[in-house]
N, C-alpha and C positions, 0 to 999 in steps of 0.2 A: 368539844367535838359536840353541836346541837343539833336537833331535829326540830320542824321546821312545821307546826300545825297547820293542818289546812282546815281550817274554819268552814269552807263550805259542808264538810263530814258532821256537824251537829244536823242537819239536815239529811233525811227526813225526822221531823223532832220525833221525838219517842215518844209515843204512845200514854207511857204513864212511868211513875218513876223508881218501878225493879228492873225496866228495860235500858231507862237511863245507866242505872245504877252498874248492869250488867257491861254497858257498850264502855264506862273507867274504869272495872274490871280488864277490863280487855286493852285497852291502851296502857295500861300500867304496868301491867305482862308481859307488854312489847317493850317497854320501856325497861324496860330490868332486865331482857335478854340485851335491847341492845350496849347498855352499858355496861354489860359483862361481858361482850362480848367483842365491842369497838370502843368502848371508855366512851360512850355519850355521855354528855353530863347535863342535858339541861331541853325542855324541851321548850319551841317559841310559841306563847297563846296569845290569840291579842290582848292589847292590852283594856281593853271594854266586858273581857270576858267574862266579870259577874252581872253582866245584864244582858247577859248572852242568853236568848229562849232555848230551854232544852225541851220541853213539854210544853204543849198547849196553853198551863197556865202558871207554868211555875220559869221562872231566871235560875240560870247557874245559881245566884247567892241564895234563893230561894228555897231552890232541889236542897242544895249543901245542908241547909238550917235542919231539915227535916229527917236527914239520916240519923237512925238505927246506932249505925255501924262506927261509929268511933274511929276503930282502926283505920278502915277504909276514909270516911273524915279528914283526919290529918294525912293521911298520904295523898288524896287528889287536893287539898288546902296546899301541899309542899311543894307540886305542882307548877303555882300558877305563881311567877315570881322573875326579876327581869334577868335579864334583856327579853322582852318583848317582840311581837312579830310587828311593829311600828318603829320597832329603837333597831335606826337604821344610819350607817356613815354617809356622809351629803355625796357621797359618787355612789353608793347602794340609792339612796333616798334618790337620786337623779333621775338614775339610769330606772327606777319604778316608776318615776310618774312622765317618763317619755313618751310612754304608750298606754291603752284600756288595752285588759285582759278578758276572754272567756273562754271556760271549755271547750277545746275540739268537740270533743264528740257530743252526738244529740241525744244519748245514753244517758246521760250526768244528773240524777234527776232532783240537780239546783242548778238556775240558768241564772244566778247572780253575777258580777265579776269577783274574779277570785282574788286572794290578797297572800295566802300565808306559802299558794305553789309558786308564781311566777319572784316571790321573793326565796323560795326554797332553789331556784334555777338560779337567781342570779347569786344569791351566797352559795352556789353548787352543793348545796345541802340536800339530804332525804326530807322529803315532806313525810308527816305519819296523819291518819288518819282515822276519825270514829269507826267502829263498825257498821255502821248504820244503815247501810245500802250496799249490793253486788257491788256497783261500781267504782266504791271508794275502794274495793276489796284489787283494784288493781295495782301492779306495780310498777306500771309508766301509766300516766298521764297526761295525756298530750292537751296543750293548751298554747290559746294562739292570742299572739299580739298585735292587736290592731293600730299601726304606726301612724301617728297623728299628722307626720312631715312627709310619708313616701307612698306609694302608691299602691304599694304589694305587702300584704299580711305575713306575717311570720310562725310559724309551727313551733315549737319546740314540747321535750320531754321534760318530766320534770318525774325522778326514782320518785316511790311514794311506800310506805310500808302503814299492814295494818294489822298484823300477827306475829307473834313470833317466828314462825316458820319462815316469814317473806328474810329475814334476814340469813338466812340459805341459803335461797334462790339465787340462781342465773342471773336474774335482773339486778339484785345489790351486789352480787361480786362483779359484775358489768359497772357500777356504780365506783366501787370501792379503785378500781382499777384505771378508770379514768381520773376520779376526785379526791380518793382518800390519798394516793401516791403522794399531793400537795404537801397533805399536815403531818407529813410522816418529820418529826422531830425528835424521837428520841429512840430507845429501845424497845420500852414499854408500848411504843404505839407503834413501830413497825412492828412487834409481835401478832398485836391485832390486827393487822392489814393481813399477816400472811393468812394468821389463821389455821396453824398445822394441828390439825388430831392425831397424826398418827407419832410426831415424834416431838421432842422438847427442843425447843433454838435454841442460840448463845451465838455470838456476834464478838473475834476480836476488835480492842481499840482500833486497832489497823482498817479493820473491816469499813467501821464503822466511822472514821475519817475519810476515807475512798468513797464509799456510796453520797457520804455530804457533797463531794468533790464533785461529782458526777451532777448532781442533783442542780449547782450553779456553772458547772462549764459546760454541759452535757444532757440538759432535761432528757431530753429523748432515748438517751442510750442509759439516761440515770432511771427511765421509767419498764425498760427492756433487762437492765439489771433486776429489778423487784420482780417481771415474769418469770427470769429462770429462775429467782429464788424460789417461786408457789412450784415450779416444774419441779423443784427438787423434789417436794414430798413424798411426786409419783412416779420419776421418773432419777432417782438418786445416784446409779452406777451405767444405765445403759440405756439408749434411746432419747425420748422428748426435744426437747427444745435444745440448740446449742452445741451439736454432735459431743454430748456426754461420754466423758472419757473416763474409763477407773483406770489408773497411775497404776501399772505394774509398779512390784516393789516396793506400795507404800501402802498397804493396809488397807486400811478405808478408805482412804481420801482419794475426791475427784473433781473432775472438772466441766466445768459450760463456758463456752467461748461467749464472750461478751461483744467483742470489737475482733480485726486482724492478730493483732500484738496482746490480748488484755481477755484473760483469766477470770471466770465467777468461782472459785476455790473455796472448797469444805472438806468438812471429814464426819462421816454418821459413822457412829460406834455408840453401843448401849444407848441405842433410839433415841440418842442426842444425832442431831445435826447442827457441826460448829458451823459457822462463816469464816473465812481466816479471812479471802482479802476479792476484791473485786477489778483491781486494776496491775497489770503485769502481766507476768507467765509464768504458773505455776509457782505463785508464792504459799508455799505450804510450813511446817513447821520441822 
């Protein structure tokens, strides 16, 4: 998964090279946490990043060449690699160029037309912003799509992160529920999506097969199963979603209703939740 750089957050420009350094340190820390928590592997920067003005007197390339901290210099340079914000598939490119864009809020410190924010929306990815102004700390940034072929404009929201703490926010969890579910293709990604802190998670082979069957056959039910799984951490045996049932005589085994004939079945033992099945009725060991 990727994050998309909000290039407008380079503005306001840093007053000096030390402020610019702090901005990059913050974005590196945020990216590291995003990689750790959700396995984000890359930030899409503009292809023309080297010519980006960082201070009133220095471009990014000129500023990096003055850095004395070689470790930081290396870390920053490793960020700038393809794919870039401009590298889009044909359908994405067509969708981007069908309209013009502006920041919906009048409070934005920069009024140029955004590129990263609408591309993040088109690709269903979060944007990442430099901490250059309080506005770029917003976890949702409204963008107005000015349609060239339609009479009405359209406002949409891009989910945005600026600090490490944003990854645990309600807004980012909302993004995972809406969009990350589409990207789940392995147990590792599923574990990142669930984000359990209280328990470790395991899955039977049968469970994973059934989960991906739901994803293909009935995406709405698939997303509901994922919500039920998240609810297990909070309500493993009673309450919560799905008419939780702790089965008598089966120890630490319980279930939640997915559909009328189907149950999400799991076992909680030694601080490990093992998901057993999500199709059929009461499928346990």
